N, C-alpha and C positions, 0 to 999 in steps of 0.2 A: 504493500500500500504506500509506504514512504517513497519507494522508487517511482511509482505512478504519479504521486503528487509532485515529486521533484521534476519529472519529465514534463508534466502538464504546465507547471510553473515556468519552466525555462521557455517552453513554446509560447506561453502567453506574454512573457516579457519580450521575446523576439518579435512576436506579432505586433505588439504595442509600439516597439521602437522602429519597425520597418519603415513607416512613413518618413522618418527622419533622413532616410537615404534619398538624396535628390536624384531619383531615377524615374523615367517614364514607363518602366516595365509595368504591365498591367497587374501582375501578381503582387508587386510592392504597393502600387497605388490602391489596390483593393482594400488594404488594411487601414486606409483613411476612413472607411465607411463604418465599421462596427465598433466604434470607440466606447459607446455606452455598454454594449454587450460584453466587450472585453473587460470593462471596469467592473461589471457585475460578477463576471467569472473570477476576476482577481480577488474581489471581496470575499467570495465564497471560499476560494482557495486559501486565503489568509486564515480564515476560521479553521479549516482543516489542518493547515500547517501548524497553527498554535497548539493543536491537540497532539500532533504526531512528532513535531520537532521541538527540541528544547531550546528556548531563546538563550539559555545560559551557555550553550556550546557555540563555538565560533562559526561553524558551518550553518547551524540552525539560525543564528542571529543574522548571518549574511543573507541567507535565503529569505527570511522574513523581511529584512530591510529592502531587498531587491523587489519583492512583491509590493511592499507598501509604497516604495518610491514610484514604481510603475503605475500603481493605482492612483497616486496623487497626481501624476502627470496626465493620465487620462481624464481624471476629474477636472483638472485645470483647463483642459481643452474643451470639455463639454459645458463647463460651468456658465459661460456667457449665455447659453441657450437654456437657462432655467429661470424661473421667476425670482430667484435669489439675487440675480445680477441686476445692475442698473439698466433700465431700458435705454437703447440708443436713439430710438425715434420717439418723439414726444406725442402724446395723445392730443388730438385737436380739441380745443376747448369750445370754440364757437365758429364752426365752419359754414360759410355761405353755401347753400345747395348748389349754386352755379359753379363753385370752385371744386366740386367733388368729382372723383372718377372712381368707378366701381369695376373691378377687374376680376375675372374668373379664369384660372388656368387649369388645364386638364390633359393628362396623357390618357387617352381613351382606351389604349391597348387595341392594336389593329384587328385582332381576331375576336375581340369582344363583340357580342351581338345584342347587348342590352341598351340599345340606343334610346328607347323610350324612358328607361330609368335615368339616363343621363339628361335627357331633355326635361324631365321632371325636376332634376336638381337645378337646371338653368332657370326654369320658371320660378322656383322657390327663392333662388339667390338674386334674381333680377339684376344682373350686371350690365354695365355700359359696354364693356369689352369682353369678348370671350376668345381666348387663345387655346387652341387644341393641337395636340401633336399625335403622331401615329395614325393619322387619318388617310384611308385609301379611298378608292372610288365608291365602295359600299357606304362608308361613313359620309362621303360627300353627298350621296343621295339622301341619307337619313337626316343629315343636318340642314338640308336645303330649306326646310320649313322655317329655320331661324331667319332667313333672309327677309321675311315679311316684317319682322320687328327690328332686324339689324341690317339695314340696306347697304351699309358700307363694309368693305373688307377685302380680304385676299384669300386665295385658295391654291394649294399645290398638293393635291392628293397623290400619294405614291404608294407602291406596294412593297417598299423596302423598310417599313416602320419609321420612315422619316418624313412622311407627309405632314402637312399642317394646314390649319385654317384660322383665319382671324375674322371675327364678326364684330361689328361696331354699330351702335346707334348714334354715335357722335361723328361729326364730319372728319374725314381724313384728308391729308394733303401729302402728295408725293409718296403714296404707299408703294413699297417694292419688296419683291422676293429676291433674296441674295444668296449666293453660295460663297461663303467667306473663305473656306479652307478646302472643302471637298465638293465635287460637282454633283453629288447625289444627296447632299445634306443641306437643305435650305434653311434660311432664317428670314425673319421679316423685320422691316423697319418702316416706320411711318410717323408723321406728325398727326396729332389728335387735337381737335379744337374742343375745349371744354365749353359748357353752356355759358360761361362768363365771357367767352370770346378769346380767352387766353389759349396759347398753343403749348403743348408738351410733346416730347418724343416718346415713342414706344418701340422697344426692341424685343422681339421674341425669338428664343433659341431652343434648339434640341440637339446638341452635339452627341457624337457617339460615346458610349460608355467604355470603361476599361473592361476587357474580357480576353480570353485566350485568342491569340492572334491579332489583338487590337490593343496597342498601348495608348498612352494618353497624349501624345504630341498634338494630334489634331484637335482633340477636345480642349486642351489647355489653350491652344492658339486661338480658337474661336472665342472662348470666354475673354481672353486678354485683348483681342482685337476690339471687341465691343467695349471693354473697359477704357481702352485708349480713345475710342470715338466719343464715349460718354464724357471723358475729361476734356477733350479738345472742343466739343460743341459748346460747353458752358451753358446748356439749356436745361430746363427741368426735364428729367428723363426717368422712365421706368424701364427696367430690364427684367424680363420674366421668362419662365419656362422650365422644362425638365432639363437641367444642366448636367445630369448624370454625374454629379459631384456633390459632396456634402459641405455644409456651411463652414465647418472647422478645418477643411483641408488647406494645405499650403497654397494650392492654386486659387481657391476661392478667396482666401485672405489676401493673396497677392493682387487679385482682381480688385478687391475692395480698396486696398491701399493706393493702387495706381489710378483708380477711377474716382475715388472719393465717395463711393456708393455706401449708403446706409442699409442696414438689415433690420427690418421691423421685428424680427423674431428675438433679437437680443434682449434679454430681460423679461421675455414673455413665454418662451418655450421652444421646443424643437420643431413642432408642427411636422412630424414625420409623415411622409406620404407614400413611401414604398418600403416593404411589400404590403399591399392592402390585405392580403389573405393570410399573412404570417406575422403576427404581432411580435414574435421573438426576433425576427429578422426584419426590422423596420428602422429606416433612417430618412432624413430629409433630403430628397432629391429634387423637389420642385420648389423653385425660389422666386421671390420678388424682391428686387433691390431698387433703390431710387436715390435721387439726389437729395441734398439737405433742404431743398425748397418744399418738400412735402412733409406733412404730419399724418399721423395714423388716426383713422376713425374706427375701423374694425378690421380684424383679420381672423379667419377661422378655416379649419379643415372641414370639408364637406363630406357627405356620406358615401357609402360603398354603392357602386352600380355595375360591378362585374369586371372592372379594370384591375390591374395590379398596382395602380396608383390611385390615391385619393385626390380629388380636386382641391384647389385652394381658392378661397374668396378673400379679397382685400379691398377696402375702400380707403382712399387717400384724399387728403385735402391739399391743394396747392396754396401754400402760404409762403410767399417769397421772403417775408421777414424771418421765417423760421431758420434760415441759414445763419442768422446772427447768433442764435442760441444753441443750435445743434452742431455738434463737433463731428465733422466728416473725417474718415480715416485718411491718413497722409502717408506718402512713401517713406520707407525706411532704408537706409544703407544703399545697396545697389539694386533696389526694386525695379527701377526703370530699365536698367540694363538687362536684368534677368527677364523681365517681361518682353523686351525687344528680342532677346535671343530665343525665347520660347515661341514667339510668333514666327520667327524665321524658320525654326526647326519644324514647327507644325505645318507651315506652308510647303516646305520641302517634302515632308512625309506624306502630305495630301496630294502631291503631284501637281 
């Protein structure tokens, strides 16, 4: 038993430290995802180790210290996404209805056939913008009914799980479908006019995930390209979608520092969206980031409708004076150079 505990403990420590290796290999980047699960496993193992190993012995004390230090590291990484942390985005106190934008994002799962359940969630959430990914021709037909209430938008149905749709009942300007890194992975960018007449930018993404045969160069490059655009435009911007990355990963944190994007989940919770059917294996893959010109009215995870992802609903208020009191992330050290190098590597890998 002691040998089994020792082996499991070493594996957990190695899995926890793997993301510290600056590698794009998929099997290393995977360990960015289950930080909470690893932390829970470490906590349980510490209890078992306290029973089986003597803290008075040098080897026992070293093993327990390694487990405790690794648990502390995992907890430190996840802590910002708990209600115990200070919220990064302020709650809106008195937002004019015309300055609000209500957004719903959803990975529908291409093979999912519960479109009516999804449409029922849309009716209940009543968003201004709907951004869906993994939509193919079948989903295009099922979602066509939304065009009656959402006359503006874009569609690129695909059968490779990277199709997407954007539906809007707010006016759009210069909407475009782009292929930032790979020629079969689209994204959207458009200007959106709020009811107040003010314009904001919306960018929707769904880069490829890390998996066997697919490392993270392209995913990281796409996320960082958008961060660069977000910073250079200096306009109120919302970036949303299934980024196939978690909020606490190095890439996402680099994106936030180089773009200045705020994360409304900080200080409120993880809002884990994947995997919808397996609570034990669940982490936040679907994100909404925005500039410091927005404050938060509401954010929640919506119900199950057959997909492997839960949808996310968020309502934001455009309050330009908020940038005076909200602190946006800023670059550290060689962040800009690292982001530039990753963008170049991703473009080369994407062909």
